[in-house]
Structures are given as structure tokens and as C-alpha cells.
C-alpha positions as CSV (number, residue, x, y, z in Angstrom):
1,M,106.4,175.4,187.3
2,P,105.6,178.9,185.7
3,R,108.2,180.7,184.8
4,M,108.8,184.4,185.4
5,Y,110.7,187.0,183.2
6,R,111.3,190.6,183.8
7,I,111.8,193.1,180.8
8,D,114.8,195.3,181.2
9,T,113.4,198.7,182.3
10,K,116.4,200.4,180.5
11,E,115.5,198.4,177.5
12,L,111.8,199.5,177.3
13,E,112.6,203.1,177.8
14,E,115.4,203.1,174.8
15,Q,112.4,201.4,172.7
16,R,109.9,204.4,174.0
17,R,112.8,207.3,173.0
18,Y,113.1,205.3,169.5
19,F,109.3,205.4,168.7
20,G,108.7,208.4,170.6
21,E,111.0,209.9,167.7
22,Y,109.9,207.8,165.0
23,S,106.2,209.1,165.5
24,E,107.4,212.7,165.2
25,T,108.4,212.3,161.5
26,K,106.9,214.1,158.8
27,G,103.5,212.6,157.7
28,S,103.6,210.3,161.0
29,L,101.4,209.6,164.1
30,I,101.7,212.9,165.4
31,D,100.8,214.8,162.2
32,V,97.7,212.4,161.6
33,L,96.7,213.0,165.5
34,N,97.4,216.6,165.3
35,S,95.1,216.8,162.1
36,I,92.0,216.1,164.6
37,N,92.1,219.3,166.1
38,R,92.8,221.6,163.1
39,D,93.2,225.1,165.1
40,S,96.0,223.7,167.2
41,K,99.7,223.2,166.2
42,V,100.3,220.7,169.5
43,L,98.5,217.8,170.5
44,S,96.2,218.2,172.8
45,T,95.9,215.9,176.3
46,P,93.7,213.0,174.9
47,E,95.4,212.9,171.5
48,S,99.0,212.8,173.5
49,R,97.6,210.1,175.9
50,L,96.6,208.0,172.7
51,R,99.8,208.2,170.7
52,D,101.8,207.2,174.6
53,C,99.5,204.2,174.4
54,I,100.4,203.1,171.0
55,I,104.2,203.9,171.4
56,E,104.2,201.9,174.8
57,S,102.8,198.7,172.8
58,L,105.4,199.0,170.1
59,A,108.2,199.5,172.8
60,T,106.8,196.2,174.6
61,Y,107.0,194.6,171.2
62,E,110.4,195.3,170.6
63,A,111.5,194.7,174.1
64,I,109.9,191.3,174.1
65,I,111.7,189.8,171.1
66,K,115.1,190.9,172.1
67,T,114.8,189.5,175.9
68,A,113.4,186.3,174.2
69,H,116.2,185.7,172.1
70,N,118.9,186.9,174.6
71,R,117.2,184.8,177.6
72,S,115.8,181.9,175.7
73,F,111.8,182.1,176.3
74,F,111.3,179.3,174.1
75,N,113.8,176.1,173.4
76,H,113.9,173.5,170.9
77,T,112.1,170.3,172.0
78,N,113.4,168.4,169.1
79,E,116.8,168.5,167.2
80,Y,118.0,171.6,166.0
81,T,117.5,172.7,162.4
82,P,117.6,176.0,160.6
83,E,113.9,175.6,159.8
84,R,113.1,174.7,163.5
85,E,114.9,178.0,164.4
86,Q,113.0,180.0,161.8
87,L,109.6,178.6,163.3
88,R,111.0,179.7,167.0
89,D,111.7,183.5,165.4
90,S,108.0,183.3,163.7
91,F,106.3,182.2,167.0
92,I,108.4,184.7,169.0
93,E,107.3,187.7,166.8
94,L,103.6,186.2,167.4
95,Y,104.1,186.2,171.3
96,A,105.6,189.7,171.4
97,L,102.6,191.0,169.1
98,Y,100.4,189.3,171.8
99,V,101.8,190.7,174.6
100,A,102.0,194.3,173.2
101,S,98.3,193.9,172.5
102,M,97.7,193.1,175.8
103,V,99.5,196.3,177.3
104,A,98.1,198.4,174.6
105,K,94.4,197.4,175.7
106,K,95.4,197.8,179.4
107,R,96.8,201.3,179.1
108,L,93.8,202.2,176.8
109,D,91.2,201.1,179.2
110,E,93.3,203.2,182.1
111,E,93.6,206.1,180.0
112,F,90.1,205.9,178.4
113,P,87.7,204.0,180.3
114,E,84.5,205.9,178.9
115,E,85.6,204.4,175.5
116,G,84.2,201.1,174.6
117,E,85.0,198.8,171.8
118,Q,81.9,199.7,169.7
119,P,81.5,198.9,165.9
120,I,82.9,201.7,163.8
121,D,80.7,203.6,161.2
122,G,81.6,204.2,157.8
123,S,83.7,201.6,155.6
124,V,87.2,202.0,157.2
125,V,87.9,199.7,159.8
126,L,91.0,198.4,162.2
127,Q,90.3,194.9,162.2
128,N,92.1,193.8,158.6
129,F,95.3,193.5,159.7
130,N,97.2,191.4,157.3
131,F,99.6,188.8,159.2
132,E,100.9,187.5,155.8
133,R,102.3,191.4,154.9
134,F,103.3,191.7,158.3
135,H,105.5,188.6,158.2
136,S,107.0,189.5,155.3
137,N,107.6,193.2,155.9
138,I,109.8,192.0,159.3
139,S,112.6,190.7,157.2
140,G,113.2,194.3,155.5
141,R,111.2,194.5,152.4
142,S,109.6,197.7,150.8
143,I,106.8,199.1,152.2
144,P,103.4,198.4,150.9
145,E,102.0,200.5,148.4
146,G,99.2,201.5,150.4
147,L,101.8,203.2,152.9
148,K,104.2,205.1,150.6
149,D,102.4,208.2,151.0
150,L,103.2,208.6,154.2
151,N,106.8,209.4,153.7
152,L,108.3,207.3,156.2
153,E,111.5,205.1,155.9
154,A,112.0,203.1,152.6
155,T,112.5,199.5,154.2
156,L,110.7,198.2,158.0
157,P,113.5,196.3,159.5
158,S,110.6,195.6,162.4
159,G,107.4,194.5,162.9
160,A,106.8,197.3,165.2
161,K,107.6,199.6,162.5
162,Y,105.1,197.9,160.3
163,L,102.4,197.8,163.2
164,L,103.1,201.5,163.5
165,N,102.8,202.3,160.0
166,W,99.7,200.6,159.2
167,Y,98.1,201.8,162.2
168,T,98.8,205.7,161.0
169,S,97.3,204.8,157.4
170,K,94.4,203.6,158.8
171,I,94.1,206.4,161.3
172,K,94.8,208.9,158.5
173,A,91.6,207.6,156.7
174,L,89.4,207.5,159.7
175,V,90.6,211.4,160.3
176,N,90.1,212.6,156.5
177,N,86.8,211.1,157.0
178,G,86.1,213.4,159.7
179,I,85.8,210.8,162.6
180,T,86.1,211.9,166.1
181,L,88.9,211.2,168.5
182,G,86.1,209.0,171.0
183,T,85.5,206.9,167.7
184,I,89.5,206.3,167.1
185,V,89.9,205.6,170.6
186,S,87.0,203.2,170.5
187,A,88.6,201.5,167.4
188,T,92.0,201.6,168.4
189,K,90.7,199.5,171.6
190,R,89.0,197.0,169.2
191,F,91.8,196.6,166.7
192,Y,94.5,195.8,169.5
193,S,91.4,193.2,170.8
194,C,91.3,191.9,167.5
195,L,94.8,191.7,167.0
196,G,95.5,190.0,170.4
197,E,93.3,187.3,169.4
198,A,94.3,186.9,165.9
199,A,98.0,186.5,167.3
200,L,96.9,184.0,170.0
201,E,94.8,181.7,167.3
202,R,98.0,181.8,165.3
203,M,100.2,180.5,168.1
204,R,97.6,177.5,168.5
205,M,98.7,176.2,165.1
206,E,100.0,172.5,164.9
207,R,103.7,174.0,164.1
208,Y,103.7,175.9,167.0
209,S,102.6,173.4,169.4
210,S,105.9,172.9,171.5
211,F,106.4,176.7,171.8
212,Y,103.0,177.3,172.5
213,I,103.2,174.9,175.6
214,Q,105.9,176.8,177.1
215,A,104.4,180.3,176.4
216,R,101.2,179.0,178.9
217,N,103.9,178.6,181.6
218,L,105.7,182.0,180.9
219,N,104.9,184.8,182.8
220,I,106.1,188.2,181.7
221,Q,106.7,191.2,183.9
222,T,107.0,194.7,182.0
223,D,107.2,198.2,183.2
224,G,104.7,197.8,186.1
225,L,102.6,195.0,184.2
226,I,102.5,191.3,184.7
227,L,101.1,188.8,182.0
228,Q,100.3,185.4,183.4
229,G,100.8,182.8,180.9
230,L,98.5,183.2,177.8
231,E,95.1,184.0,179.9
232,G,94.8,187.7,178.8
233,C,95.2,188.5,182.4
234,L,97.1,191.4,182.3
235,K,97.7,193.3,186.0
236,S,99.2,195.9,187.6
237,A,102.5,194.5,189.1
238,L,102.0,196.9,192.1
239,G,98.5,195.8,193.1
240,D,96.5,193.5,190.7
241,I,98.8,190.6,190.5
242,I,98.0,186.9,192.1
243,P,100.5,185.5,193.9
244,D,101.3,181.9,193.5
245,K,98.9,180.9,196.6
246,R,97.7,177.1,197.0
247,F,94.5,176.3,199.0
248,S,97.1,174.4,201.3
249,D,98.7,177.5,202.4
250,V,95.4,178.7,203.6
251,Y,95.1,177.5,207.7
252,G,91.7,177.9,210.0
253,N,89.0,178.2,207.0
254,A,88.1,175.0,205.7
255,E,84.6,175.4,205.3
256,L,85.3,178.5,203.2
257,V,87.9,176.5,201.3
258,S,85.3,173.9,200.7
259,M,83.2,176.3,199.5
260,L,85.2,177.9,196.9
261,K,86.8,174.7,195.7
262,E,82.9,173.6,194.8
263,I,82.3,177.1,193.4
264,G,85.3,176.8,191.1
265,V,84.3,173.3,190.0
266,R,80.5,174.8,188.9
267,L,82.1,177.7,187.3
268,L,84.6,175.7,184.9
269,M,81.9,173.7,183.9
270,Y,80.6,176.7,181.7
271,N,80.9,176.3,178.0
272,P,81.5,179.5,176.3
273,H,81.1,178.3,172.9
274,E,77.4,177.0,173.9
275,Q,77.0,179.8,176.3
276,A,75.7,177.4,178.7
277,N,76.5,175.6,182.1
278,P,74.9,172.4,182.9
279,H,75.2,172.5,186.6
280,P,71.9,173.8,187.8
281,Y,72.9,176.1,190.4
282,L,76.5,178.6,190.9
283,P,75.8,181.2,193.4
284,P,76.7,184.4,191.6
285,T,77.6,186.4,194.4
286,M,79.6,185.6,197.7
287,L,80.4,187.8,200.9
288,L,83.5,187.0,203.2
289,L,83.0,188.0,206.8
290,G,86.1,187.9,209.1
291,K,88.3,189.6,211.5
292,P,91.3,191.4,209.8
293,G,94.2,188.8,209.0
294,G,91.7,185.9,209.1
295,G,92.9,184.9,205.3
296,K,90.3,186.2,203.1
297,T,92.4,187.6,201.0
298,M,94.9,184.6,200.7
299,A,91.8,182.2,200.2
300,L,90.7,184.4,197.0
301,Q,94.4,184.4,195.7
302,A,94.1,180.3,196.0
303,F,90.8,179.9,194.6
304,Y,92.2,182.0,191.4
305,N,95.1,179.8,191.1
306,F,92.8,176.7,191.5
307,L,90.9,177.9,188.7
308,L,94.0,178.4,186.3
309,N,95.1,175.2,187.4
310,N,92.3,173.0,186.5
311,A,91.6,175.0,183.3
312,T,93.3,172.3,180.8
313,N,91.8,169.6,179.4
314,P,93.8,166.5,180.5
315,D,93.0,164.8,177.2
316,N,94.2,167.6,175.2
317,P,96.7,170.2,176.9
318,E,96.3,172.4,174.3
319,E,92.5,173.0,175.0
320,R,92.3,175.6,178.0
321,K,89.6,177.7,179.4
322,E,90.3,181.5,179.8
323,I,89.7,182.8,183.1
324,H,89.0,186.6,183.1
325,Y,89.8,188.5,186.2
326,T,88.2,191.8,187.1
327,P,89.1,193.5,190.5
328,I,86.8,196.2,191.5
329,D,88.5,199.0,193.6
330,A,89.2,202.5,194.3
331,R,90.1,203.1,190.7
332,I,86.5,202.6,189.6
333,K,85.8,206.0,191.3
334,S,85.9,209.1,189.3
335,K,85.6,213.3,190.2
336,W,83.1,213.2,187.3
337,L,79.4,213.2,188.1
338,G,78.1,209.8,186.6
339,E,81.6,208.4,185.6
340,S,81.9,206.1,188.4
341,E,78.5,204.6,188.4
342,E,79.3,204.0,184.3
343,R,82.6,202.5,184.9
344,L,81.1,200.0,187.5
345,R,78.6,199.1,185.1
346,K,80.9,198.4,182.2
347,A,83.2,196.3,184.5
348,I,80.2,194.3,185.6
349,E,78.8,193.8,182.3
350,Y,82.1,192.8,180.7
351,A,82.9,190.4,183.4
352,K,79.1,188.8,182.9
353,D,79.4,188.7,179.2
354,P,78.3,185.0,178.3
355,S,81.5,184.4,175.9
356,R,83.9,184.3,178.7
357,I,84.3,182.9,182.7
358,S,85.1,185.6,185.0
359,V,85.9,186.4,188.5
360,V,84.9,189.8,189.8
361,Y,86.6,190.3,193.5
362,I,85.4,193.6,195.6
363,E,88.3,193.7,198.7
364,D,86.7,195.8,201.7
365,I,83.6,196.3,200.2
366,D,82.7,198.2,203.2
367,A,85.4,201.1,202.5
368,L,84.3,201.2,198.8
369,F,80.6,201.3,198.9
370,A,79.0,203.8,201.3
371,S,76.0,202.7,203.4
372,R,73.0,205.1,202.6
373,E,72.0,204.9,206.0
374,T,75.4,207.2,206.8
375,E,74.3,211.1,207.2
376,H,77.7,212.2,206.1
377,E,78.0,210.5,202.8
378,S,77.6,212.5,199.8
379,P,75.0,211.6,197.1
380,A,77.6,210.8,195.0
381,E,78.7,208.0,197.0
382,T,75.4,206.7,197.5
383,R,74.7,206.8,193.8
384,I,77.3,204.2,193.1
385,T,76.2,202.0,195.8
386,Q,72.9,202.4,194.3
387,Q,74.3,201.0,190.9
388,L,76.0,198.2,192.1
389,L,72.7,197.0,193.9
390,N,70.8,197.1,190.3
391,L,73.7,195.1,189.0
392,L,73.8,192.5,191.5
393,E,70.0,192.0,191.7
394,G,68.0,194.6,189.4
395,V,65.3,194.3,187.0
396,Q,67.3,193.6,184.3
397,T,69.8,191.3,185.8
398,R,70.5,187.7,184.2
399,D,72.2,184.7,185.5
400,T,74.3,183.2,182.7
401,R,76.2,180.8,185.7
402,N,79.5,182.1,183.8
403,C,80.5,184.7,186.4
404,V,80.8,184.9,190.2
405,I,81.2,188.2,192.2
406,I,83.1,187.5,195.6
407,A,83.7,190.6,198.2
408,T,85.4,190.6,201.3
409,T,84.9,192.6,204.4
410,N,85.8,192.8,208.2
411,R,83.1,195.7,209.0
412,D,79.9,194.0,207.9
413,Y,78.2,196.4,210.2
414,D,79.0,199.3,208.2
415,I,77.7,197.6,204.6
416,D,74.4,199.0,203.6
417,P,71.8,196.5,204.4
418,A,70.2,196.1,201.1
419,L,73.5,195.6,199.5
420,R,74.8,193.1,202.3
421,D,71.2,190.9,201.5
422,R,72.3,190.9,197.7
423,F,75.0,188.3,198.5
424,R,73.8,184.9,198.2
425,L,76.4,183.2,200.2
426,L,77.7,184.5,203.5
427,V,80.8,183.1,204.7
428,Y,82.5,183.6,207.9
429,A,86.6,183.1,207.9
430,P,87.6,182.8,211.2
431,G,91.4,182.3,210.4
432,P,94.1,179.9,212.4
433,R,92.5,179.1,215.7
434,T,93.9,175.5,216.7
435,N,97.6,175.4,218.2
436,E,98.3,173.0,214.9
437,E,96.9,175.8,212.8
438,K,98.7,178.6,214.1
439,A,101.8,176.4,213.9
440,G,100.9,175.4,210.2
441,V,100.8,179.4,209.3
442,L,104.4,179.8,211.4
443,H,106.1,177.0,209.7
444,T,104.7,177.8,206.1
445,T,105.8,181.3,206.2
446,L,109.2,180.5,207.3
447,K,109.7,177.9,204.7
448,K,108.6,179.6,202.1
449,G,110.0,183.1,203.0
450,L,113.4,181.2,202.7
451,G,112.9,180.4,199.0
452,P,115.8,178.6,197.6
453,Y,117.8,178.6,200.9
454,Q,115.3,176.4,202.5
455,D,117.9,173.4,202.4
456,I,120.7,175.7,203.7
457,I,119.0,177.7,206.9
458,S,117.3,175.4,208.6
459,V,113.4,175.6,210.3
460,P,112.4,173.9,213.2
461,P,109.6,170.9,212.4
462,L,106.0,171.4,212.4
463,E,105.7,169.5,215.6
464,A,108.0,171.7,217.7
465,L,106.3,174.9,216.7
466,T,103.0,173.6,218.1
467,G,104.2,174.2,221.3
468,I,104.9,177.8,220.8
469,A,101.4,178.3,219.5
470,A,99.9,176.7,222.5
471,E,101.6,179.7,224.4
472,M,100.1,182.1,221.9
473,N,96.6,180.8,223.1
474,S,97.7,180.3,226.7
475,E,94.6,179.8,229.2
476,D,96.5,182.1,231.8
477,T,94.9,185.6,231.6
478,S,98.0,187.2,232.5
479,S,100.2,185.9,229.8
480,S,101.5,188.8,227.9
481,Y,100.8,186.8,224.5
482,K,97.4,187.5,224.6
483,L,97.9,191.3,224.1
484,V,98.6,190.5,220.4
485,G,95.4,188.8,220.4
486,R,92.1,189.8,219.1
487,T,88.9,189.3,220.8
488,I,86.3,187.2,219.0
489,M,83.4,186.4,220.9
490,G,85.2,186.8,224.2
491,E,88.0,184.6,223.0
492,Y,91.6,185.6,222.2
493,T,93.0,184.4,219.2
494,W,96.2,185.4,217.3
495,S,95.4,186.1,213.4
496,G,97.4,184.8,210.5
497,R,98.5,188.2,209.6
498,D,100.2,188.5,213.2
499,I,101.9,185.3,212.7
500,R,103.0,186.1,209.1
501,N,104.6,189.5,210.9
502,L,106.3,187.5,213.2
503,S,108.0,185.1,210.7
504,E,109.0,187.9,208.5
505,K,110.6,189.6,211.2
506,I,112.7,186.4,212.0
507,L,113.6,185.8,208.4
508,F,115.0,189.4,208.2
509,E,117.4,188.8,210.7
510,K,118.4,185.2,210.0
511,T,119.0,186.2,206.2
512,R,121.4,189.3,206.6
513,V,124.0,189.9,204.8
514,L,126.0,192.4,206.7
515,S,127.3,191.7,210.0
516,G,126.7,195.3,211.2
517,N,130.3,196.2,211.5
518,E,130.8,197.6,208.0
519,G,132.0,200.9,207.4
520,D,130.4,202.9,204.7
521,I,132.8,201.2,201.7
522,L,131.3,197.6,201.8
523,P,133.5,194.6,201.4
524,D,134.5,193.7,197.8
525,E,132.4,190.3,198.0
526,V,129.5,192.3,199.0
527,R,129.7,195.0,196.0
528,R,130.3,192.0,193.2
529,A,127.3,191.0,194.1
530,F,125.7,193.9,192.6
531,F,127.0,193.3,189.4
532,S,127.0,189.5,189.2
533,S,124.4,187.1,187.4
534,S,121.7,185.8,189.6
535,E,122.9,182.6,190.2
536,K,126.4,183.3,191.0
537,V,124.7,185.8,194.0
538,T,122.7,182.7,194.9
539,D,125.7,180.6,195.1
540,W,127.4,183.1,196.9
541,L,124.2,183.7,199.3
542,K,124.2,180.0,200.1
543,S,127.8,180.4,201.6
544,V,127.0,183.1,203.7
545,F,123.8,181.3,205.0
546,S,125.3,177.8,205.3
547,N,125.8,177.9,209.1
548,R,122.6,179.4,210.3
549,K,119.3,178.0,211.3
550,I,116.0,179.1,213.0
551,S,115.6,178.0,216.8
552,L,112.8,177.5,219.2
553,E,114.5,180.1,221.4
554,E,114.9,183.0,218.9
555,I,111.4,182.5,217.7
556,T,110.3,182.7,221.6
557,K,112.4,185.5,221.8
558,R,111.2,187.5,218.8
559,L,107.6,186.6,220.0
560,R,107.9,188.0,223.2
561,E,109.4,191.2,221.3
562,Y,106.4,191.5,219.0
563,V,104.1,191.3,222.2
564,A,106.0,194.0,223.9
565,H,105.5,196.4,220.3
566,K,102.2,195.6,220.3
567,K,101.1,196.3,224.1
568,L,102.8,199.6,223.3
569,Q,100.8,200.1,220.4
570,E,97.6,199.0,222.1
571,Q,98.2,201.7,224.9
572,Q,98.7,204.2,222.6
573,E,95.7,203.5,220.7
574,Y,93.6,203.5,224.3
575,A,95.1,206.9,225.0
576,A,93.8,208.2,221.6
577,R,90.4,206.6,222.1
578,V,90.1,208.3,225.7
579,M,91.0,211.7,224.3
580,R,88.5,211.4,221.3
581,V,86.0,210.5,223.4
582,V,87.0,213.6,225.9
583,T,86.9,216.0,223.0
584,R,83.6,214.8,221.7
585,K,82.1,215.4,225.3
586,I,83.4,218.9,225.4
587,L,81.9,219.7,222.0
588,E,78.8,218.1,223.1
589,L,78.5,221.0,226.0
590,D,76.5,224.1,225.4
591,S,79.1,226.9,224.7
592,H,77.5,229.3,227.3
593,D,77.8,226.7,229.9
594,L,81.6,225.9,228.8
595,V,82.0,229.9,229.0
596,A,80.5,230.0,232.5
597,T,82.2,227.1,233.6
598,M,85.8,228.2,232.7
599,L,85.1,231.5,234.5
600,K,84.1,229.9,237.4
601,D,87.3,227.9,237.8
602,S,89.2,231.0,237.1
603,L,87.8,232.8,240.1
604,P,89.4,232.8,243.5
605,Q,87.5,230.6,246.0
606,Q,85.7,232.0,249.4
607,G,88.0,231.9,252.2
608,G,91.0,231.3,249.6
């Protein structure tokens, strides 16, 4: 099972502060970047953003090394020897360098999306990073001859300082040759890409094999970012992370699951080295339709994990295909004219690069790409839709069978007709419909929501929950449970999200730590938990939850409360819809008629 480690935020902040001050020493990075704009004595915004990206990578490097030693990221599989310990330290340095490179690349892409990784004009390049000298300087040896003119410290106690000084010397040469900031950013992106690839290649060496296998099952969360294994898939911890879902967690979408598995098999047949796929057909695009809460997103999460779990060669565990994940969301848009289309083009072209296997996700495509048939949409919104049309199926579109683009929507009637027709496969995701499927969602959500306490707090068996699911789908038209359901072709049904929300309400109540009678000062045993290790707190919580169970009666009670809440919500939504209709009708009346009507109503009637 993958292990997740969170890098201490305080440690990251301390390292940022340290390298921020270090970069301000005479002859260091700030002086070099400052010389780009010779008319100003302070860093302009772009140079400052570049400096911050570099510092973020250095802080991540140092924090990873400290955390790896303190929490034993990598353990010895053989008998301990000083030589093996030295080998482990060397691997940790390479791993930290790899993570830092991925963080820098992610931050640079976010801050400078318009700059690619174009080759650098001239003789000065950033790609020739010397790993041997890098390792030798970690032990505190003197600065290489080429860096002495920077007037920095006499020794280099860490690899991060060596990296900063080496990078600064190269940037200084670029600036002296009159290279613009845009080219420097492009060169920096290319530098970190090459640095990460080189570090990964060295980690794959035979002498590091035991540590490399452990690193593949290691997930690292830094400040707002998560790196999963060694896939190069660095995602925002707030939105882009792919939860550990399996197809067995998806209920009611058997056809969709079957198609996604088949697409996954065909996608993994692609050979990036030969840039060929022996399978004759891989659908390049796929559109998932269905009501809200029908399981579309969960199916996509399961699909991505399906690819990751099957990308390893069973005959050689060290051989693995890298799966690149590219989300297309609102961050693709820009206020600058033409920049949104360029960002979209670069994202799709990057995913379709024949040197990699890629999956592109576009969630809620109806909200992101406006229909050209809608009158109130601005030209800027329709231009990005036109760009997507050309990228999906245009004159220059090539099908290399190494990338699949999957979009989701629950309002397919709002999608531009030409855009909808560009998707080769249209698959409907109805979600859980039978009693068994609904019970499965309820049972799975309750069990997984309890985490390590599944054996402490008992959950009713799946068979017992089927009866409650039957009440959700009752044929009795007066059944209050049907108020929660959504109408699909005249049939009421509970969505998977409705059942999940019900389950989480139950989980919250069953995992309460406080009894509700505590005052402003909490009991000592509760406050001790704030300062204890996770293992100790888990053991204490097990004693707190030991006599609890989730009963059928409690589920039914919460179900009725949930229905009552939804009933009130539906009544409020209905009243709001009525008011909108009335307001629109009033606005459609001719203003003179409206004034005449108001005056007539205000006059006294004859005989009154």
C-alpha cells in the first residue's frame, strides 16, 4: 500500500526564510536578476516570482532530506552496514532533488504558463549539471573554481546551496550575454525538467534498487502539493489529487466501468520508446453524461488508479510506464486576449506528445466551454471553444493512440453541438439504481469513512442495508423518501451523492469525541491528544469508540432527517423559481401598460 508523508509546514517556512536571506547576499541571485532590469534597484514582479520559485524548490529539497531522516522514508532491506547507510543517504539526496525539481517545474508552469521549454540560443545552457560535483560538495568541500567569483560562503554544507550557486552562476552568464527574462524562464523550466529526469535515472541504478522500490510507493505532500510515487504527477493538494478509488467502489455504472477498463488496456499497450501502439483503435475522446452525483468523477478517479496499478512489468518490477495526468479546468482561462487559447493548446499538445502516455480530464465541460449558439456569451468565451474544437478534431489533428481525453457533464444540452459531436464515445452514467447498488454505496461509504476504526464501530451487514435501500425506492407515491430522489425519465431515484451525504452525517455523529457537556476548558485527556503522536491518539480513540455501533434504527432516523431537510430545500427552490418567472413576466410587459395598470389599480372603483 502507498505511504503518505506530510512535510512539516514550519520546516518549509524556515527553509524559505533561510534561502530567501541567502539569496540576498552580495553577488547572489537577487543581484543577478536585478541586473536584468538595469534601470531599477528592486526586483520587478516577474523576476521576484522567478526567485520565489527557485527558493521554493530549495526549501523543499532541504525539508525532504530532514523529514526522510527523521521519519525513515527508506529502510534497509538487508543487514545494516556503514556502506549501505551511506548509499541510503545518497539515495535520499537524489529523491529530494527529484521532488524539488517537480515542485519547481509545477510552480514555474503556474507562474509563467506562457513560457515553454524552448532550446536556448547561444553557448550558455543549464542542462550540463554535474552530479559528481554536486555529491562531493554536499560533504562541505570548497566551492568549485567556476563559482568563486560569486563571493558566497567558503563552503557548501548542503546540496541546496550548491544548486543555488550553480544556477546563479549560469543565470549570470545568460544575463551578461543579453538574454531576456522570458528566455531565462524557459531555460529554467528546461533545467528543472532535465534535473528531475537525471535524478530519476540515477535512482534507477542497480545499487539503489531496494530504495527505488520503496520510493515508488511513497506519496509526499508539501505545502499545497502532492507527489504520487515516482510518476512525475505533481498535483495541487486542494483539487488535483486523485483519491485512492477502485472500480469496486463504483456502483451502478457497469457499462462505463467496462469501457474504461478496456480503454486502459489499450492505452497501456502504447510504447513510448517506439512511439507506436500495436492496438488498431483507441478512442481519442470520451464524454460521460449523467445526473449530478451519478458516479462520473469517482469512475474517473478509479480509472486513473487502474492505470497506475497496472503500469508495472510483472517480470521486472523496476520497469514501469509513466502515466501523465492533465486536468483542464478554470485555471486555463486568462484575462489577457488570446492567452486562454494558447494555454489550452499547450496543455493538449503536451498531453499528446508521443513520448508519453497521457490522460486529459475536463470536468463539467458545459461550464468551461461556452456554446456558440448562446447569445449572451462573449467572443472571448466562444474563441476558446473554437480552439478546443480544432484541437479535438481539426485539420492538423493526429491520432497517435497514446492519449485519451475524457470530459464529463450533467447538462449535455448546454454543450455546443459541434463540440459534443467531436467526442467519439458518449457514455451514460446512471449511478446506483437497484436496491443492492444503493446498499453497496451506503455500506462502502460507512466502512471506508471509519478508516482504522472499522473493527471498533460495527456497521450493519450489506444484506441488512438492502431493506433500507428498498425504502428509498418505494413504489408508494406518498413516500417521503422520494422527495430526495431526482427524476430520470419519470422515475425517482437516489443519487450516489445523496447516499454519501447521508452516510457522512451518520459518520460524524458516530465518531464524536465530545459528549456535548464539556465547558470552555476541555478535559485533560482530550487536550493531551493535541500534543501526542498519531499512534497514541489512534489508540485513545479506539478506547473512546469501543462500545459504539451503527444500527439500522439510527440509519433510518438520519434518513428521515435528511429527507425533511431536502423537502424544505425543494420548497424553497420552488418558491424561488416561481418568483423568477413572475419577475420575468413583469419585465416583459410594456412599460406604458404597466404604469396604466398601476394607476388603474390605485383609483377608487365606481360605487366604492
